[in-house]
C-alpha positions in Angstrom: -22.3 -54.9 -3.2 -20.7 -51.8 -1.5 -22.6 -48.5 -1.8 -21.3 -45.3 -0.3 -23.9 -43.4 1.8 -23.8 -39.6 1.7 -24.7 -37.6 4.8 -27.5 -35.2 3.7 -27.6 -33.5 7.1 -24.4 -31.7 6.5 -26.2 -28.9 4.7 -28.6 -28.3 7.6 -28.0 -25.1 9.6 -26.9 -26.0 13.2 -26.1 -29.6 12.4 -23.4 -30.9 14.7 -24.1 -34.5 15.6 -21.5 -35.9 17.9 -21.5 -39.3 16.1 -21.8 -38.4 12.4 -21.0 -34.8 11.7 -17.8 -34.7 9.6 -16.9 -31.2 10.9 -17.4 -31.8 14.6 -13.8 -32.0 15.7 -14.8 -33.4 19.1 -17.0 -36.0 17.6 -16.7 -39.5 16.1 -17.0 -38.3 12.4 -18.5 -41.6 11.3 -19.1 -42.3 7.6 -21.3 -45.1 6.2 -21.8 -47.5 3.4 -24.4 -50.1 2.5 -23.5 -53.7 1.9 -26.4 -56.1 1.2 -28.8 -56.1 4.2 -26.3 -54.2 6.3 -25.4 -50.5 6.9 -21.7 -50.5 7.7 -18.9 -48.1 8.8 -15.2 -48.2 9.3 -13.8 -46.1 12.1 -10.4 -45.6 13.7 -10.2 -45.0 17.5 -8.8 -41.6 18.5 -7.0 -41.1 21.8 -9.6 -38.7 23.2 -12.0 -41.7 23.3 -9.9 -43.8 25.5 -11.3 -45.2 28.8 -8.9 -47.5 30.7 -5.4 -47.1 29.2 -5.2 -48.3 25.6 -8.9 -49.4 25.7 -11.8 -47.7 23.8 -14.3 -46.3 26.3 -17.5 -48.5 26.6 -19.7 -45.5 26.3 -18.1 -44.6 23.0 -18.6 -48.2 21.8 -22.3 -47.9 22.7 -22.5 -44.6 20.8 -20.9 -46.2 17.7 -23.4 -49.1 17.9 -26.4 -46.8 18.5 -25.4 -44.5 15.5 -24.9 -47.4 13.1 -28.4 -48.6 14.1 -29.8 -45.1 13.4 -28.3 -45.1 9.9 -29.8 -48.6 9.3 -33.2 -47.1 10.1 -32.5 -44.2 7.6 -31.4 -46.5 4.8 -33.3 -49.8 5.3 -36.5 -48.6 6.9 -36.5 -45.3 4.9 -37.5 -43.2 7.8 -36.1 -41.9 11.1 -36.9 -42.6 14.7 -35.4 -42.7 18.2 -33.7 -45.4 20.3 -36.3 -46.9 22.6 -34.1 -49.6 24.2 -30.5 -50.8 23.8 -28.8 -53.9 25.3 -25.1 -53.9 24.8 -22.8 -56.9 25.3 -19.1 -56.3 25.7 -17.2 -59.4 24.7 -13.6 -58.2 24.4 -11.6 -55.0 25.1 -11.3 -52.8 22.1 -7.7 -51.7 21.9 -6.9 -48.2 20.8 -4.2 -49.7 18.5 -6.9 -51.1 16.1 -6.2 -49.7 12.7 -9.8 -49.9 11.7 -12.9 -51.0 13.5 -15.8 -52.3 11.5 -19.4 -51.6 12.4 -22.5 -53.1 10.9 -26.2 -53.1 11.6 -29.1 -55.0 10.3 -32.8 -54.7 10.9 -33.9 -58.1 12.1 -37.6 -57.4 12.7 -40.2 -54.7 12.3 -43.5 -54.8 14.3 -45.8 -51.9 14.1 -43.6 -48.8 14.8 -40.7 -50.7 16.4 -37.7 -52.1 14.6 -35.2 -54.5 16.2 -31.7 -53.9 15.0 -28.6 -56.0 15.6 -25.4 -54.0 15.6 -21.8 -55.2 15.9 -18.4 -53.6 16.5 -15.7 -55.8 15.0 -12.0 -55.4 15.8 -9.5 -55.4 12.9 -8.7 -59.0 13.7 -12.3 -59.9 12.7 -13.6 -60.6 16.3 -16.9 -59.2 17.5 -15.8 -57.0 20.4 -19.2 -55.7 21.3 -22.7 -56.0 20.0 -26.1 -54.5 20.7 -29.7 -55.3 20.2 -31.4 -52.0 19.7 -35.2 -51.4 19.6 -36.0 -48.3 17.6 -39.2 -46.4 17.6 -40.0 -45.6 13.9 -41.6 -42.3 12.9 -44.1 -42.5 10.0 -42.2 -41.2 7.0 -44.4 -38.1 6.7 -43.7 -37.2 10.3 -40.0 -37.9 10.0 -39.8 -35.5 7.0 -42.1 -32.8 8.5 -40.9 -32.7 12.1 -37.5 -34.5 12.3 -35.6 -33.4 9.2 -35.6 -36.7 7.4 -34.6 -35.9 3.8 -35.7 -37.5 0.6 -34.2 -41.1 0.4 -32.4 -40.2 -2.8 -30.3 -37.6 -0.9 -28.4 -40.4 0.8 -26.8 -41.5 -2.5 -25.1 -40.0 -5.5 
């Protein structure tokens, strides 16, 4: 089941996230949807994010993986938090000629205030090009709302 996720942060004054702000012209402008246990995104590489000729920069790949994990926390854990640890594995070069990269993230474990998330970046040929195991420190929902701008869960959906 595919379910579009709205970005409720767009109405916040000063919001300009490099990864997900739709109006940040220098940013990644990611958009998200929910599919079963996963939070997913489709994203097309832009030339300014190139590293080696015709290859998507590894740091951009890491940012994409980290951001999809953050949105998995928003939607699946229903809170916010911060990246505590991230281990990225690069399996194959990501060509700039990809028409659409697919990203997905799934929370695989939650212990106390820590969530383990598996995130994947998949080339348009269906191969996992890079993946990450991300440990996220979760804020208590009240803290996330009061101090870190986490909106009501219903604001993520129409």
